[in-house]
Residue frames relative to the residue before (quaternion, step in Angstrom):
aa qw qx qy qz dx dy dz
M 1.0000 0.0000 0.0000 0.0000 0.00 0.00 0.00
N 0.2973 -0.7414 0.5568 0.2279 3.68 -0.75 0.83
Q 0.1130 -0.8016 0.5865 -0.0246 3.43 -1.07 1.00
A 0.0729 -0.7648 0.6357 0.0755 3.60 -1.26 0.29
L 0.2954 -0.6890 0.6337 0.1910 3.50 -1.31 0.65
I 0.1302 -0.7816 0.6092 0.0326 3.56 -0.95 1.05
V 0.0698 -0.7879 0.6114 0.0231 3.62 -0.58 1.08
I 0.1716 -0.8376 0.5179 0.0275 3.52 -0.38 1.39
D 0.8869 -0.0309 0.0286 0.4600 3.57 -0.99 0.91
A 0.3072 0.7300 -0.5384 0.2879 3.62 0.96 0.84
Q 0.2387 0.8130 -0.4805 0.2261 3.50 0.90 1.14
Q 0.6731 -0.5428 0.3372 0.3723 3.56 -1.12 0.78
A 0.7199 0.4569 -0.2656 0.4500 3.67 0.66 -1.12
L 0.6699 0.5057 -0.2997 0.4535 3.54 1.07 -0.77
I 0.7029 0.4654 -0.2577 0.4721 3.58 0.94 -0.87
D 0.7569 0.3721 -0.2048 0.4967 3.59 0.94 -0.95
G 0.4594 -0.6822 0.4476 0.3511 3.50 1.16 -0.46
T 0.2539 -0.7531 0.5818 0.1731 3.48 -1.34 0.05
Q 0.7408 -0.3549 0.2881 0.4922 3.58 -1.16 -0.22
S 0.7766 0.3460 -0.1667 0.4994 3.54 1.07 -0.81
E 0.7575 0.2862 -0.1823 0.5577 3.60 1.19 -0.30
P 0.4257 -0.6983 0.5003 0.2843 3.68 -0.93 0.72
E 0.6071 -0.5239 0.4661 0.3739 3.55 -1.33 0.29
V 0.5482 -0.5967 0.4692 0.3511 3.54 -1.23 0.42
V 0.5717 -0.6232 0.4066 0.3456 3.52 -1.08 0.68
N 0.8490 0.1182 -0.1061 0.5039 3.51 -1.04 0.83
K 0.0904 0.8738 -0.4744 0.0576 3.54 1.11 0.80
Q 0.6609 0.5182 -0.3093 0.4461 3.55 0.98 -0.90
Q 0.6492 0.4786 -0.3250 0.4939 3.59 0.98 -0.75
L 0.6133 0.5399 -0.3535 0.4554 3.65 0.95 -0.75
I 0.6566 0.5010 -0.3096 0.4711 3.64 0.80 -0.91
Q 0.6714 0.5032 -0.3006 0.4534 3.54 0.84 -0.90
T 0.6582 0.5250 -0.2829 0.4595 3.54 1.00 -0.86
I 0.6294 0.5381 -0.3144 0.4641 3.41 1.02 -0.91
N 0.6902 0.4877 -0.2618 0.4661 3.60 0.94 -1.00
D 0.6143 0.5460 -0.3407 0.4565 3.54 1.11 -0.64
V 0.6929 0.4753 -0.2559 0.4779 3.50 0.93 -0.97
I 0.6007 0.5060 -0.3691 0.4969 3.62 1.11 -0.65
N 0.6552 0.5097 -0.3478 0.4359 3.60 0.81 -0.73
K 0.6069 0.5316 -0.3348 0.4868 3.63 1.07 -0.76
A 0.6706 0.5032 -0.3130 0.4462 3.58 0.84 -0.96
K 0.6485 0.5004 -0.3305 0.4689 3.66 0.93 -0.82
A 0.6476 0.5652 -0.3213 0.3975 3.55 0.99 -0.86
V 0.7666 0.2976 -0.1481 0.5494 3.54 1.27 -0.59
S 0.4948 -0.7167 0.3719 0.3213 3.56 1.37 0.46
V 0.3435 0.7160 -0.5306 0.2964 3.47 0.92 0.91
P 0.4589 -0.7085 0.4572 0.2799 3.58 -0.74 1.06
I 0.2451 -0.7677 0.5817 0.1098 3.64 -1.06 0.92
V 0.0974 -0.7814 0.6160 0.0219 3.52 -0.86 1.09
F 0.1569 -0.7400 0.6440 0.1142 3.60 -0.99 0.87
I 0.1510 -0.7284 0.6621 0.0905 3.44 -1.21 0.78
R 0.1027 -0.7842 0.6103 0.0450 3.57 -0.97 0.92
D 0.3649 -0.7278 0.5479 0.1920 3.55 -1.06 0.88
L 0.4356 -0.7257 0.4810 0.2284 3.54 -0.66 1.18
D 0.6089 0.5632 -0.3529 0.4329 3.66 1.18 -0.40
V 0.5895 0.5694 -0.3667 0.4403 3.61 1.21 -0.45
A 0.8385 -0.0690 -0.0418 0.5389 3.61 -0.76 1.15
E 0.6107 -0.6005 0.3456 0.3835 3.49 1.05 0.88
G 0.6350 -0.5863 0.3201 0.3880 3.59 1.15 0.67
Q 0.7420 0.3858 -0.2217 0.5014 3.62 1.11 0.35
G 0.7884 0.3667 -0.2513 0.4251 3.51 -1.34 0.27
A 0.7577 -0.3918 0.2815 0.4394 3.54 -1.35 -0.04
G 0.6172 0.5469 -0.3595 0.4367 3.66 0.97 -0.55
F 0.6466 0.5306 -0.3050 0.4553 3.59 1.11 -0.58
Q 0.6469 0.5759 -0.2994 0.4002 3.56 1.10 -0.76
I 0.6060 -0.5106 0.4254 0.4371 3.56 -1.19 0.31
H 0.6433 -0.5817 0.3548 0.3492 3.46 -1.04 1.00
P 0.4980 -0.6955 0.4143 0.3109 3.64 -0.70 1.00
D 0.6795 0.4653 -0.3399 0.4542 3.67 0.99 -0.43
I 0.5747 0.5512 -0.3892 0.4630 3.63 1.24 0.13
D 0.4119 -0.7067 0.5075 0.2708 3.60 -0.88 0.85
S 0.0422 0.8219 -0.5649 0.0601 3.51 -0.25 1.24
S 0.3392 0.7495 -0.5056 0.2601 3.56 1.18 0.48
N 0.8669 0.0913 -0.0839 0.4828 3.56 -1.15 0.75
P 0.1725 0.7703 -0.6033 0.1136 3.64 0.59 0.84
A 0.5333 -0.5717 0.4936 0.3810 3.63 -1.24 0.34
A 0.7810 -0.1081 0.1072 0.6057 3.63 1.01 -0.66
I 0.1240 -0.6966 0.6987 0.1055 3.45 -1.51 0.44
F 0.0370 -0.7972 0.6018 -0.0302 3.50 -0.73 1.12
D 0.2985 -0.7452 0.5771 0.1501 3.54 -1.09 0.88
K 0.1084 -0.7991 0.5890 0.0529 3.62 -0.92 0.74
K 0.3598 -0.7430 0.5366 0.1747 3.43 -1.32 0.64
A 0.7230 0.3868 -0.1847 0.5418 3.55 1.39 -0.32
T 0.6796 -0.4548 0.3751 0.4366 3.61 -1.24 0.07
N 0.7343 0.4423 -0.2306 0.4605 3.46 1.05 -0.72
A 0.4369 -0.7381 0.4617 0.2263 3.58 -0.52 1.28
F 0.6818 0.4896 -0.2909 0.4591 3.63 1.14 -0.52
Y 0.6260 0.5750 -0.3752 0.3698 3.64 1.15 -0.50
Q 0.8646 -0.0450 -0.0206 0.5000 3.55 -0.82 1.13
T 0.5714 0.5111 -0.4333 0.4738 3.55 1.01 0.82
P 0.5829 -0.6031 0.4220 0.3441 3.62 -1.24 0.25
L 0.3731 0.7836 -0.4519 0.2062 3.60 1.26 0.03
L 0.6706 0.4999 -0.3222 0.4434 3.58 0.77 -0.92
N 0.6574 0.5140 -0.2882 0.4696 3.54 0.94 -0.96
F 0.6443 0.5302 -0.3063 0.4582 3.54 0.94 -0.85
L 0.6809 0.4760 -0.2862 0.4774 3.57 0.88 -0.90
Q 0.6729 0.5019 -0.2783 0.4668 3.51 0.98 -0.75
D 0.6382 0.5341 -0.3040 0.4638 3.52 1.03 -0.75
Q 0.6919 0.4409 -0.2329 0.5221 3.50 1.26 -0.76
H 0.3963 -0.7394 0.4558 0.2973 3.61 1.30 0.02
I 0.2215 0.7940 -0.5222 0.2189 3.57 1.03 0.81
E 0.1421 -0.7992 0.5817 0.0521 3.56 -0.95 0.98
H 0.7722 0.1918 -0.1014 0.5971 3.63 1.28 -0.53
I 0.0320 -0.7978 0.6014 0.0290 3.44 -0.92 0.95
V 0.3015 -0.7073 0.6196 0.1579 3.52 -1.21 0.77
I 0.0980 -0.8182 0.5661 0.0212 3.59 -0.78 1.05
M 0.0902 0.7684 -0.6299 0.0684 3.52 -1.16 0.89
G 0.4620 0.7137 -0.4671 0.2429 3.57 -1.17 0.20
C 0.5703 -0.5807 0.4790 0.3288 3.53 -1.25 -0.75
K 0.7785 -0.2217 -0.5859 -0.0386 1.80 -2.04 1.21
T 0.6778 -0.5760 0.2785 0.3623 3.52 -0.90 1.03
E 0.7955 0.3852 -0.1831 0.4305 3.51 0.48 -1.29
F 0.7031 0.4457 -0.2426 0.4981 3.56 1.22 -0.38
C 0.8581 0.1405 -0.0852 0.4865 3.61 -0.15 -1.17
I 0.6030 0.5480 -0.3638 0.4514 3.60 1.07 -0.55
D 0.6451 0.5268 -0.2649 0.4860 3.58 0.86 -1.09
T 0.7035 0.4720 -0.2780 0.4527 3.54 0.70 -1.04
A 0.6803 0.4814 -0.3029 0.4623 3.64 0.88 -0.86
V 0.6086 0.5092 -0.3761 0.4784 3.70 0.94 -0.62
R 0.7145 0.4569 -0.2753 0.4527 3.59 0.65 -1.03
T 0.6693 0.4780 -0.3083 0.4780 3.67 0.91 -0.75
A 0.6452 0.5088 -0.3601 0.4419 3.59 0.95 -0.59
T 0.6347 0.5214 -0.3553 0.4461 3.57 0.91 -0.71
I 0.6239 0.5485 -0.3148 0.4591 3.58 1.07 -0.83
N 0.7324 0.4267 -0.2052 0.4892 3.54 1.15 -0.77
K 0.5927 -0.6620 0.2948 0.3515 3.50 1.36 0.65
F 0.4756 0.6069 -0.4742 0.4249 3.56 1.03 0.94
D 0.3195 -0.6474 0.6344 0.2764 3.49 -1.23 0.45
V 0.1702 -0.8220 0.5417 0.0429 3.54 -0.95 0.91
T 0.1553 -0.7232 0.6656 0.0993 3.50 -1.14 0.81
L 0.1140 -0.7573 0.6383 0.0779 3.63 -0.75 1.06
I 0.3843 -0.7229 0.5265 0.2291 3.48 -0.81 0.98
Q 0.4722 -0.7117 0.4596 0.2434 3.59 -0.53 1.37
N 0.7895 0.2409 -0.1252 0.5504 3.68 0.79 -0.85
G 0.5960 0.5855 -0.3542 0.4200 3.63 1.15 0.40
H 0.7185 0.3554 -0.2959 0.5195 3.59 1.07 0.48
S 0.0605 -0.8198 0.5694 -0.0059 3.60 -1.02 0.60
T 0.1146 -0.7711 0.6244 0.0485 3.54 -1.41 0.24
T 0.4575 -0.6207 0.5296 0.3535 3.56 -1.31 -0.34
D 0.6595 -0.4677 0.3929 0.4380 3.53 -1.31 0.15
S 0.2618 -0.7136 0.6241 0.1813 3.55 -1.20 0.60
P 0.6747 -0.4411 0.3568 0.4721 3.68 -1.16 0.04
I 0.7494 0.4357 -0.2015 0.4560 3.58 1.07 -0.65
L 0.8276 0.1421 -0.0071 0.5430 3.51 0.85 -0.99
K 0.4847 -0.6168 0.5295 0.3228 3.57 -1.19 0.41
A 0.6344 -0.5757 0.3507 0.3783 3.50 -1.06 0.66
E 0.6170 0.5343 -0.3329 0.4723 3.66 1.10 -0.69
E 0.6451 0.4930 -0.3347 0.4784 3.62 1.02 -0.64
I 0.6201 0.5114 -0.3449 0.4847 3.68 0.95 -0.81
I 0.6584 0.5068 -0.3181 0.4566 3.66 0.81 -0.86
A 0.6830 0.4896 -0.2757 0.4667 3.58 0.83 -0.97
H 0.6263 0.5332 -0.3251 0.4665 3.57 0.98 -0.89
H 0.7232 0.4183 -0.2712 0.4780 3.62 0.73 -0.98
N 0.5734 0.5666 -0.3945 0.4410 3.64 1.00 -0.42
R 0.6763 0.4776 -0.2461 0.5040 3.54 1.14 -0.89
A 0.6939 0.4898 -0.2821 0.4462 3.58 0.87 -0.94
L 0.7546 0.3988 -0.2280 0.4685 3.54 0.89 -0.85
H 0.5214 0.5965 -0.4278 0.4351 3.63 1.18 -0.06
G 0.8236 0.1022 -0.1456 0.5385 3.54 -0.42 1.31
H 0.3475 0.7491 -0.4908 0.2778 3.56 1.23 0.20
D 0.0081 0.8573 -0.5137 0.0327 3.58 -0.42 0.96
N 0.1695 -0.7021 0.6833 0.1069 3.49 -1.48 0.49
V 0.7509 -0.4109 0.1616 0.4911 3.49 0.69 1.29
D 0.8461 0.1304 -0.0487 0.5146 3.64 0.16 -1.28
H 0.8016 0.2101 -0.0992 0.5509 3.59 1.06 -0.60
F 0.0396 -0.8316 0.5517 -0.0508 3.53 -1.05 0.86
S 0.4272 -0.6699 0.5346 0.2880 3.51 -1.28 0.08
L 0.1169 -0.7340 0.6645 0.0782 3.44 -1.40 0.63
V 0.2859 -0.7389 0.5799 0.1898 3.57 -1.04 0.73
R 0.0141 -0.8090 0.5825 -0.0775 3.55 -0.67 1.11
N 0.4642 -0.6459 0.5214 0.3089 3.62 -1.14 0.57
S 0.5756 -0.6214 0.4062 0.3430 3.54 -1.14 0.72
S 0.5779 0.5984 -0.3874 0.3974 3.60 1.14 -0.34
E 0.5685 0.6120 -0.3471 0.4264 3.58 1.31 -0.48
D 0.5208 -0.5892 0.5006 0.3621 3.61 -1.24 0.21
I 0.0719 -0.8868 0.4566 0.0048 3.54 0.57 1.30
F 0.6693 0.4523 -0.3448 0.4780 3.53 1.16 -0.09
V 0.5431 0.4052 -0.4453 0.5852 3.46 1.27 0.75
P 0.2533 -0.8048 0.5234 0.1191 3.57 -0.12 1.35
I 0.2220 -0.7872 0.5676 0.0942 3.52 -1.10 0.82
H 0.2859 0.7977 -0.4865 0.2126 3.58 1.30 0.27
N 0.6665 0.5098 -0.3324 0.4305 3.63 0.92 -0.80
N 0.5443 0.6010 -0.4158 0.4119 3.64 1.19 -0.28
Y 0.7138 0.4447 -0.2424 0.4838 3.53 1.23 -0.52
R 0.6265 0.5576 -0.3403 0.4252 3.54 1.16 -0.17
E 0.4789 -0.6905 0.4495 0.3030 3.53 -0.91 0.75
């Protein structure tokens, strides 16, 4: 089965925060988890795709770049997006289809926006998805603490389906590049 790792909006200004925006919760743990999964992907020759949001740091400078503590060496691709949806008006879908990808692993920021949207859009586009339980983060909202947002999405997106394809939430310590989606199919 062909697979890909997609790291969404793991950008310096988003992770570390700015004067007007706070850093994401548990940022050091997030960076370590992203690097651990990148190492797992490299060990089994899974292509790694980085998505960057053009709204972060106004699409320029160090703040726009992938966080310097994240191993972004030799990615299969880096795509920039203008919308919350990593698939909207980007080459991502065509790239995944051209590579005959069937299973994607998703990590990054922010949970309730770009991560949620990518997981749901991927299932609509006929991919099985593994969301890394401890591999996405966000900031507090006016209503919920970041930890509550993350926990809610881990619960809501585990088993989210679009008939034939669905998402599972798994911890980075698991053998995530051995998909278990078929265990849940009839």
